N, C-alpha and C positions, 0 to 999 in steps of 0.2 A: 513619464515617471518623475518622481520628486527626488532630487539629489542635492542636499544642502552642502555648501562648501565648508571646508575645515575651519576657516577663519570667522565664520558667522557665529554669533552668540545665540544660545538656545535657552529659553526660559520655560520651565514647567510650572503650570498653575496647580497648586496643591489642593484645590477644592473641586467638587463635582460641578460641572457646568451644564446648563440647559442647552442641549444641542440644537434647539430651534433658533438659537442666536446665529447670526451670520456676521458679515463684515463689521457693521457698526456696533453691534452688541459685544462681539469679541474684542474689538478695538477699545471700547469703554472699559472692559475688565482689565485688559493689558495696561491701559493708561493708569488705572487706579491701583493696580497690584504691584507694578514694577516701576523702578526708579527711572529707567531709560526712556528715550523717545521711541515709541513704536514705529515711527516712520524712518528709522535709521537702518532698516533692513534686517533686524534681528528676527528670530523665529519665536513665536509664542505658541506653546502646546497646551491644549485644553482637552480634558477627558470627561466623558459623560458619567452620570451617576452610576449606571450599570457597569461601567468600565470597559464596555465592548466597542465604543466609538471614540475616535480621537480626531481632533481638528487642529491643524497648524495654520496660524495666521502670520503672514509676513507682507512687507511692502517692498515691491520691486520699483524700478524706475518710473513705471507708468501708472501704478495703482496698487490696490489691495488684492491679495491672493489668499484663498482659503483652500487648503488641501485636507481631504478627509479620508479616513479608513475605518472600516468596520470589521471586526473579527467574527468569523462564523462560530467559533467556539473559543472559550477562554476569555480572559480579560486583560486589558493593559495595566490596570492598577488593581491588585488583589485586596488590599487593605487600606481603606481611606483613613483609618486612624493613624497610620504611619506616613501618609502622604503629606508633603509640605511644598510650599512655593519656593523654588530655588532655581539656580542656573545649572544646566547640565551640559555636557559636551556632545559633539556630533556622534561619537561612538555610542553613547548612552541613548541618544535619540534613535539611532539605527536599530539598536537592540529593542527599544520600546516599540518601534514600528513593526518589528518582527514578532511582537507578542512576548518578548522576554523582558520582564521587569528588572530594571537595573537596581541592584541592591548590594549591600556589602556582605560578602560571604566570608567564611572563615578562610584564613590563609592555608595554603596547601601544606606547608611545613610549619608546625608550631612546636614550641618546647614542650616536651612531655617528661614528667618525673614519675619515678616509682619508689616505693618504700623498700628499704633493704630487707626488713623483716616485717611480716604481717603483724599488725597490732601495735607496732611502735608508733608513737606520736611525737618523736623528737624531730629535729631538723636534719637528720642524716638521710640524704636522698642521693640517688645516683641518676645522672642524666642519661636518657635513652638517646643514642646516636644512630645515624643511618646504618651502620654496620649491624646494630641490634635489630633494626627493622627488616633488614634483608637477610638475616639468618647467620651472620658471622658469630663466631664464638669468642667470648672475652675471657682472658685469664689474667688476673691481677691488673685489670684496667687496660690491658693491651690486647689487640686483636690476634687471635691464634690461627 
């Protein structure tokens, strides 16, 4: 099984790659697309055009290694228009290998505002707090 260490840098290539490429072809892409030296032990992640196949290229002490995984259903990258070449961390790589695309989701708690009276368009707004969300009653701004 493939277990990257936490201190290893991981780079995701943001364009579709011809998966017929192996050691030398992937090394050429990594050398051209990323600033670092590919022989430094960093991981370089490449995804096929269909998004169902992923290859990870890395250099260990004795030579090049290529690790590959194919999803039976689903895709590693769902939208190539949003994909970009960048560094990811090991947690994001693990999510990607499980078929979960790392993306920025909305925060669990975000500020919500409501108008005091419907139809008013002034700046008078009351902040919704956790007690409002969990059914607490408010009287004159205090929890009753």
